[in-house]
N, C-alpha and C positions, 0 to 999 in steps of 0.2 A: 420586449422593447426598450430600453432607458431613455427619459427623458431628462434632459441637465434645464434648472431653469437658474438664471444667472441675474440674482438684482443688485445690481446699483442706484446709486443715490447720487444723482446728477449734482448736486450740492456740495456733500461732504467729499465723498469719494468711497463711502463703505460700500463694500460688493461682499457676495455670498454665493455656494454655488450651492444648491438643492439637489436632490437623484431622485424623482418617482417615477413611479411604471401608472399602467395605463390607463389604473381604474382613479389614479390623482386626477391624471386630467380628465379626465370625460364628463366631471361637475364645472359647472360654469365657472366662469374664472375669478366670480363673485364670490363664491366659497373656498374658494382657492386660498384666496388672500386672506380670505376672515381665517379659515381655518389654520392653513399652513402656520402663512406673516404672523399672525395675531395671533396664537398660538401663547400661554400662558411660562411653561414646559416642553423650551426648547432642545435638553438636553435627553429626552424624549424623542425628538428626531434624530441625534444624538444616536440615541440608542438603537434606532433601528434604520443609519446606513441614511438616513435621507441630508442631513445636514454634516460635515466632519468635524471632529469635533474643534479645529484647533478653531474654526469659525464661529462659537454661539457670541465671540463678542459683537461679532460685525451682525450677527443677527437681534442680536439686543437694541443696537444702536440704526441699524435700521428700522427697526418696529416705531424706533422712538419717534424718529424721520415723521411716518406714516400717522402711527397710530395718533390718538388720547382718546381717555374714559371718561366720563360721565356715571350717575348717577343706575344712569339706562345702560352702560354699557362701554363695549371698543366701537370708537368710530372714528375713519379716517379723517383725517385733517383737512382742515379748509383748505382751499389753494394748491390742495395734491389733487394731482396729473402723472399717471401710469402708459407708459409706451414699450407696448409688446412689439420688437425687430422694426419700432418706429410709426408705427400705429397705435393710433391711441387703442387702448386695451377695452374691448366690449364687455363690461364686468356679463352681460346675461348669453355670451357663447362661451359653451362646450369651452374652455383650456388649452385641451390639444388643438385647440387652430390656431394657436398663437405659436407653436413649434415648426420649424424648419427642417428641412432632410439636413442631415451633416453625420457624415464617417473620419474614426481613427483609429490607425493600427489596422485597420479592415474593417473595423465591423463600424456595420449600419446606428445609428442611434438619431434623437432630432431633442435642435436646442432651442433655447426662448432667452431674449437678453431681454431683460425688464426692464425698463430704468426709470424712478421713482422724478419729477420735477415739479417746480413750483417751490421749491423750500427756502424758506425764506421767504414769501413769497415773489418768488421769481421762475414766471409762467414758462412753462418748454416749446422751442420752437420749433415743433414736430416736421419742418422742413428742414431739419437741420441735424436732429436725434439720431441715435443712432437707427442704422435700419438698413435687412437684411434680407428682407423678401425678396424672392423671384420678382415680384409686382413692383414695388418701390425699383428695385438696381433696374429694370425694363425703359424706366421711366427718366432714372441716370440717362443713360446709355440714347437713348433719341433724343431728352434737349439738348446734352454734347454734339449728336451727331449730326443734329439740325442746325446747330450754335456753330460749328466748324461748316456748314454750308452743304451738306447732302440734301440734295432734292426730293425732293418726295413728292411723286407726282399724284397732285390731287383730282388727279379723274380717273384713279385709279384706286378699287379696292385693295389694299391688303389687308384680310384676317387677323393677321399673325399682331397687325398697329391699330387693327381700330377702337380696342378699349386704351390704349395709352392714346391717342389720338381723342378719343371720348376725355380723356383727361382734362388735355395740356392742355382742348377747349373750353372744359366746365371750368377754369382756373383763370384761362383769358393770357397762357403761357406761348400762342402760337395764333397766328393769321396766315389769310392765301398773300403769296407774291405775286400778284395778279400777271406782272410780264415773262412773269417764270412758271405759272401754275402749279406751283409750291405751296408749300410749309416758310415761314421765318419765324423767329424767336419773334414776341411782342420787346417793347421795353421791358415789361416786366420778364417773359421768360430768360432775358437779355441779365436781368441782374440776377436772377434764382440758377440761371448757368455760370455766372461769376461766381458767385456765392460757392457751388462745387468746389470750382478750381482755387474760392479762398481756400475754405475745406482743406482742399487738401498741399497746401501749401505748407497752411500751418502743422497738419501732421509730418511734413518734411522738417518744416522747421525744430519743432521742439523732438522729435522721434526719431532723427536719420543720426542722429550719432550713436544710437544703439542697435545699428545693424552686427557692427560688429563690436564684443564684447567681451574681454579679459579677464577672469579673475585670478590674479594666484595665488599661490600658499599661504601667504598673509591675508590672505583678503582684500587684496587693492587691486583696484578698478581699472583694465585699461583701454584704452577706444582707438579705432582705427592701428593697432595696433598689423591688421592681418594674419591674427592668429587667432583673432575672439570669432564668439558665432552671433548670427540673428536675434537677439529680445524683443525685436519686436513684441509681435504678438501676445505674449505674456503681460510687457509692459501694457499693451495698450488694455488690455485688462483688468489688469489691475486700476487701472486709469479711469472705466468706467467707460470704456470706445470699443464697438462696436467693429474686430479686426477684420470680421469682411466686407464686409463695408469701403472703412480704408484701405485694403486690397484692393477696393474697386474704384476705391477713387482714386488714388494715388495713377492706377491702371489709363484713367480716363484724361488724367494730367499731365501723362506722356507718352499719349497719342499711339497706346501699345495697344487699340485696336478702331486706329483712326480710316486703315484700307483693306478694315474687313467687308468686301461684297456684301456676303448673308447677314450683316448686322441685325435685318429683320425680325432672321428670323432664329438669329443667335438669342436678343434682349429677350424672348420667353421659354429658353431652354436648359431648364431643369440641368442638363448631364451637363452642357455647358461650364454652365459657373461652378456644378463640383469638379473638373476641370480644374477651372481656375482659382479654386481654394483649394484643393488641395495640399501644398501649403501651410497654409492656414490649420484644417484637418489636422497635418502629423505633427504642429508645433507642439514645446512642450506647454503644459500647463502651468499657471502662478502655484497652484499646491506642490504639481513637480518639482517645482526650484524654491518651495519655500518663500514667501507673500516678504518673511526679514529679510536675504538677500535683493526680492525684486526692489524694496523699496531702497535700500541702500549703493542697486547699484543706480535708482533714479538721480539718487540725489547727488550720484559720487555726477553721473551725466548732466546736473543740471548745474552744479561744481566746474563744468569744466565750459563749459556753455556762457555760462556768466565772464566767466576769465579770458576766452576768446572773443564773445560778441559772434559765436556762431550762431546760423540761419540759413544759413542758405546749401543749395544743396540739392541732388537725386538720387534717389537710388532705386535700385533692381529690385524688386524680394523678390527675395530666393531665400526664406530661411532657413539654414542648417542647424541640426543635430543629431 
């Protein structure tokens, strides 16, 4: 099985994708970081089919972000944090534990989005960082459902929610509404839920313009022509945004799953998430479209938004390629 490790820098937007095999990811994460990301010869990774040739410069840029060197050798810079799918990377755990299942063109593989934070002294806020694990998505679903008024009877034990409820209680995000004998969000929980909705609204403001992109034969980019295609997924990836998390946040924002009676069961159902994420798995990648072309599209989109003062709207997630 193939393991795709996407490495992105939160600060400057550099990104690369490494194709690893099972032997590589069995090792402790810290060994993978130093042996692969810290290698002095990225060209060897290219020769071995691990790193695309066109991403060597990105690789070197990311190395400068992550590492420094002294008389004793390579070391990770102070203040640098690494988050795998939104959770802080455990340096001692096998790297394979940070990968999530995915599928593209009917082929199963595993994927890990590794985000480098703390650049220029800025710490990563784990609550807002890229997150795509079933556990984290279940937490997003839980807080959203409680926030919109769903009642979870505190006198009943729901095995499928026990871990999430324990987490929310530890984080002081929920408390008991005595009158209703049900959970409700604390003020902290309300702020956390509001931050998710704000994150979704920001995605809409910044990226909905890319739901309909048409590039003519001269290279000029046209938007909202009803002739284009949805390029959000590769553009998310280009800009270091986890497209799986983005898809889920947009669904929550649009109330897509507000009326699901069995949401408590589905929130931990990997098969359900795979169905939701099928458009992501099937989307064209940055490499397939071309980084230069995508950057051209992004710049054209930003220019159009500046001209029109755009930033509102709501689009159904249905990329077509």
